[in-house]
N, C-alpha and C positions, 0 to 999 in steps of 0.2 A: 786626377785623384781629388783635387779641390772640389770638383762638381759632386763627386760621390759623398764627400764629407758634408757638404751643404744639404744634400738629399737625406743623409742619415740624421742630421740635426733637426731638420724640419719634421721628419717622420717621428722622431722621439718627442719633440715638442708638442705636436698635434695628435700624437698617439694613433697614427695611421700607418699603413704598410709602406715600406720603402719603395716598392715597385710602383705604387700609385704616384709617389712624388716624381720618380724618374720618368714615368709615363707622361706626367704633366709637363716635365721639362722637354721631352721629345716632341710633344705636341706644340709647345711654344717655339722651339727651333724650327720645326716643320712649317709653322705659320709664317715665321720670319723668312724662311727660304722661298716660300711661295710668293711672298710680297716682293722679293728680289727678282725671281726668275719668271714669275707669272702665275696667277692664281689658277689658270687652266691646267697647269702641269700637275702630275701625280708625284709630289716630292715627299719623301719620307726621311725622318731623322732617326738614327739608332745610336743609343748611348751604350757603350760596352759596360756591362755590370761589374767587371773586375778592374779594368784599367781606367774607365771614365772617358775613353776616347769617343769623340763625336764623329759619326759618318753621316753625310748628307747625300742622298741618292735619288735619281729620277727613274721612275718606273714607266715603261711603255709596253703595252700588250701587243702581241703579234696576232693579227687578224687577217681574214680574207678580204673584207671590205671595210675601209676606214670610215668611221662615223665621227671621230674626234681626232684631229691631227695632233693635238697636244699630248694625248695619252695613248695613241695607237700608231702602228705602222704596219705595212704589208710584209708578207713573208720574204719577198724579193729584197726589200730595203733592209730587213733584219739580217738576211744572209750575207749582205755586203759587209755588215759589221761583225756578225758572228755566224760562221758557216753552220754551226750546230743548231741554230734557231729553228723552232717548230711553232705551228699554229697553237695558240692557247698559252704559250710561254710568255715570260716577261723579259724584256731587254733592260738591263739595269746599268745606268751610267752613274759613276761616282762624280759628285760635284765638288768644287773647291770649298774649303771651310769658309763659313760666313764671317764677315767683319761686321759685328753688330754696331749699328749707329745708335744714336740716342733714342730715336723713335722706335726702331726695331727692338731695342733692349727693353724699352718701356712696355711695348706690346707683349713681348715674351714674359715679362714680369707679371702683367695682368692675367695672362692665360694661366700661368703657374699658380698664382694666388687664388684664382677662381676654381681651378681644378682641386687644389688642396682643400679649399673651403667646402666644395661639394662632397669631397671624400670624408671630411670631418663630420659634416651633417649626416651623411649616410651612416657613419660609424655610431653617431649619437643615437639615431633612430633605431638601429639594430640593437644597441645596448639597452635602450629604455623601453622598447615596445613590449618586451616580455616581463617588465616590472610593474605593469598595471596592477593595482591592488596592494602593492608593497609600501611599507613605511620608508621615508627618506628624511634625511636631515640636511639643512642647508643654511647659508648665511644670507640675510636680507641685503640685497644690492641696492634697490631703490623702491620707493613707494610713490605711486602716482594715482591720485583720485581714488585712493582706497585699494587699488590693484597693486599687488606686491610682486616684484621680480626677485627670485631666489636663486642664488649661485649654488649649484650642487657640487661643490668641491672642485671647481675648475673644469669639470667634465662637460657641463651643459648648464643652461639657465632654464628655470621653470617659472610658471605664472600661477600665483595664488590670487584668484579673483576675489573681489570684495564680497560677493554672495557666497563664496566657498570658505570664507574666514569666519571667525567667531564675532558676534556683535559686540561692539564696545571694546574690542581688543586693540590695544595701541601698539602696533609693530613699528620698530624703528630700524633705520639702516645700521647694519652691523650685528643685529640680534641673531642668535641661532634659533631656528624654528623647525619643529617636527610637523610633518604632514604626510598624507597618503597620496600616491600617484593614482589618479582616477582615469586619465586619458592621455594618450600619446598620438599625435597626428603628424603625418608627413606633409608639410606645406612648402610652397615655393621658397619662402624665406628660411627654410630649415625646419627641423622637427620642433613641434610645439608640445611641451610637457605641461600638463595641468595638475595642480595640487589642490587638496581640500583638507580643511580641518573641521568642516561642518557635517560631513557625511557620517552615517552610523558606522561604516567600516573603519573609520579612523579610531573611534572609541574602542571598537573590538580589538584593533591592533595594539592599543595602549594596554588593555587588559592582558593580552597575550604576553606583552613585555613585562608586566608587573606581577603576574600570577604564574609561577612555575607549573602549577597543575594544569593550567590551560595550555601552556606551551608544550608540555609532554603528552597531552591528550587525555589526561585523567578526568579533566572537567571540559565539557563542551559548551561553547556559546551557541545557543539555539536561535536567538533573535535579538535584534537591537532596534530601539526606536529613540529618536532624539528631537528635541526642540533646542537647536544649538545655542549654547551660552546660557540656557535657562534650566532645563531639566531633561533627564533621559531615563530610559528603562532598559535593562539588559536581562535576558532570560538565560539561565545557566542550568546545566544538568550534569551529574556525576555518573561516570560509567560504573563506579563501585559504590554500592549502597552505604558502605561504612564512612564515606566521605561527605561532609557537609559542603555543598558547592557554594552556598551563600557566604558561609564563614570563611572559606578559603579565599574568596574574592575580596571580602572586607579586610582580612588580614589582622594581625595583632594590633589591637587598639585602633583599628581602621587605617593602618599604615598604607596598605595596598590601594584601597579605594581612594584615599586622600591624595596619593601621588597622581592618580588619573584626574581627580577633581582639580588639582592644582594646574595640571597641563591644560585643562579645559576651562580655565579662568573661573573656577567656582561653580561650574555646572552641577546641579544636584542630581545624584544618580540613585535610582531604585534598583536594587539587585533582586530579581524575581526568580524563585525556584520553578523550573519547568516541570510539567507533569504530563504523562501520557494521557491522563484523563483530561479532556479538553475543558470541561466545565471547571475543574479545579484550577487549571492554568489561567482561565479567565478571571477567576476569583483572586488568584495571586497577582495577576497583572494590574488589578485595580487597587492594590494596596496604596495607601494605608486605609482605605475605606472598607467597612464590613459589608459583605454581600449576603442577602437573604436567599435569593434564588436566581438561577440562570436558565433561560428558555432559549433553545437553539432552533433556528430555522435553516436547515442544511441546504435547502433549495435556493434560498435567497442569500445564503452566506451572511446571515444576520443574527444578532444576539439581543435578547431583551434581558437586562440585568435589573433585578429588583433589590432595592436597598431601603433601610429604615429612613424615616423622614429626616432624622438628625444627621444622617450620613450622606444626604443627597449632594450638598455643596462640596463635600470632601471627595466624593466619587467623581463628580464632574471636574473639579479642580478649577483654578483661576483661568477664566476665559476658555474653559473646556479642555484645558491642557492634559489633565490626568486621563480622561476618557479617550482623548485623541491619541495619546501615546499608547494606551492599552489597545486601541483599535489597530494601530500600526504594528504593535508587537504580535498580536494574534492573527492579523490579516483579515479580520471580520469587522463588519459594521456593528457598532454597539449603541443601543438605546438604553439610557438610564431611567428607571421608573421608581417612584416611591410605591410602597405597598398599597396605598389608597388608589394611586393612578393605575396600578396593575389590576386591582379588583374592578375598577370602573371599566377598564378596557376589556377585561374578560366578560363582564356583564354585558357590555355592548356587543361583543362578538357572539355571545350566547343568544342574545335577543335577535341579532341579525340572521344567524343560522336557523334559529327556530322559526322565524318569519318565513324564510325561504322554504323550509320543509312544509310548513302549514299551507303556503300558497301553491307550491308545485305539486304536492302529493295529496292536497285536499284532506288533511288530517287535523285532529284537534291538538291543543297545546301540549297535552300529556305525552302523546306519541312523538311529537316534534322534540320535546325536551329529552325524551329517552334516547332519540337518535343522536342529538348533540352530546349528551352525556357519554355515549359510547364512542365518541371521537369522530363521527361523520361530519365532514365539512362541505361536501358537495353532493349534488344529485347523482353525478357520474359514479361516485364511490358506492352508492347504494346498488346501482346496476352491476358493478364489477364484483360486489361481494356475493359469495355463494348463499343460496337460500338457507342452507343448513346453519350457516353462521348467523344470519339475520334472526333465525328462529330461536337462537340461544339467548337473545335479549329478553330480559324479564318482562313478562306480560305478552310476548309475541309467540306465535306458533307458525307452522309452515304455511298455512293459508294466509295469515297476515303478511308474512314475508313475501310470498308470491304476489299478493295484491299490491304491496308497496313497490315491488320491482316493476310490475306492469304499469302502475301510475307514473313511475319515474321515467320509463321508456316513452310513454305517451307524451309526457311533458317535454322530454328532449326532442322528440320528433316535431312537436308543435313549435318549439323554439327554432328548430332548424328550418321549418317552413317560413316562419316569420323573418328569419335572417335572410333566406333566399329572396323573399319578397322585397325586403329592405335593400338587399344588394342590387336587385334589378332597378329599383326606384332611384337609388343613389349612384349607380354605375360603378360599383366596387369591382376592381380587377381580380382575376384568379390568383395572381402571385401574392396579393395582400391577404386573401382569404386563407391561403394555405401556409402563410408565413408562421413559423414556429415561435411561440412565446406570446402570442396575442390571443386573448379570449374573444368570443363573439361580441361581448359587450364593448370591449376595447375597439374592435374593428368598426362597430357602428359609431362610436364616439369619434374615431379618427375620420370616418367618411363624412360625418356631419361637420367636421372641422376642415373639410376640403382635402383630406389625405385619402386617396382612393386607389393607390397602387404602391408597389414596393419602392419604386423610384421616388414617389412623393414622400414616403416614410424616410428614405435615405437622405432626402434633402433637408430634413428637420435637424435642428439642434436639440440637445438633450433637454434643455429647459422648456423648449417649445412643445416637445412631446408630453412632458409632465403637465404643462398648462392645459393641453387638450384633454388628457385622460383624467385630470382632477387629482386632488390631494389624496395620498395614501395608495394610489394605484401601483406604484413601484418606486424604488429609490433612485437617486440621481445616477448612481453607478449602473444600475440595471437598465435605465433608459439609454445611457451612453453605449452600453454593450449591445443593446437591441439595435440601435441605429448603425453601429459598426458592422453587425451581421447583415443588416439590410444593404449596406454598401459593398459587401464582399464580392458580389457578382460584377461590379464595375471593374475591379482589379483583375478578375478572371478573364473578362473580355479584353482588357488591355494586354494580358499575357498571351491570349489566343491570337490577337492581332499582331503582336510582336513576333510570335512564332511563325504566323502565316507570312509576314513580311520577310522574315529571315529565309523561309523556304523559297519564296519568290526570287530573292536575291541569289540564293544558292543555285536555283534552277537556271537563272539567266546567265 
């Protein structure tokens, strides 16, 4: 009974199942028994779950042909001991109780401690693996080189790394700290729980705690962007039009938002009203700057935001902080332009497109300007547009429209011939010619830079691609996405090889 009491005490202390502790004890006694009677023997220990009595038994299998004399015996030998013995059955011998010596007792203790520790680690992992994304509170146990170990109420320890904490935050041993669990990993030394106070999700959880309307779902957090310890933006929307989401988050005299600011060590927070109209949402996200105009490029996921000259520095923010947080909040790349810069850019684009139409279609400046004014940006668009639509342009008729389309087709064919000639001269591969996302001009520039196949393109880094194509060809994000698409077939080949290898192994 004393053994059962010890098992119950350990199970309560470590918060693990009693049977796991008793199983560990059985394994320890079993190991001690094998060390006494021989490690080759199949010796098993059984602890009675009610009385606590320990039985030590040796198992031997009844077989036709003996392969291991320590764990097997023939049917004839077995029948001499037990006349009812059969092939496949076990002959069980009860062994005398063990007299634990010092070494055997120490060995048994180590086995029990290890098994209990493994069970405790498994329990911790099972408990915390589903808590990723949740807020937790703990006591700081130690701080080493900026990395903080947090005691989660005796259940487990978690790590708050220096890069996941707030800059210039001075955490001391014994302090209570709130953080979000962002990862739980099962490792050899036990479950590793990682905390963060710097991630956007942490600030969102703080608002959920401080604002009842967010907690009950009346107000929804749409997006969060943070520069930890400095500034943040949070976009909120109300399900009921009668509720002011920004006012609810700010609270009476700023009480709610100030509670979050205090937890984040004075981090300034802009609460932005979310809008279904994306342009309006962009304008709101750039507060406190005033915005004159927003131009969206949905293909490139890019925004040109025009602001008055005196609002430029405010829109960009210190070290680009305001526009960077707005870009994170909206998920789009944002370029900030003054009205003068935007006019200059439009004039440059107008001139560039007019020149293209004048050269390609062999038309005068007036017609080229009319096409640009109607929104045409490429020769291909003229071919794709119906003649009846082109004829609607002021000063055009069906004859002019047909002639423009014929000249456009002739120019495209000429360019295709020139490209084919260049391709043969430079040795450009088919897989690069047909790769989606590259214009003929880009392909020629790449070939002149030594990139003549899809694999050559895949070998490039993003900045190398931008250097070859020249300024303004595409953004850094677009270049990285293009290269990753170029590399996709490598991984497909790896999967195919893996499946082929698996088939070969299965067949063999």
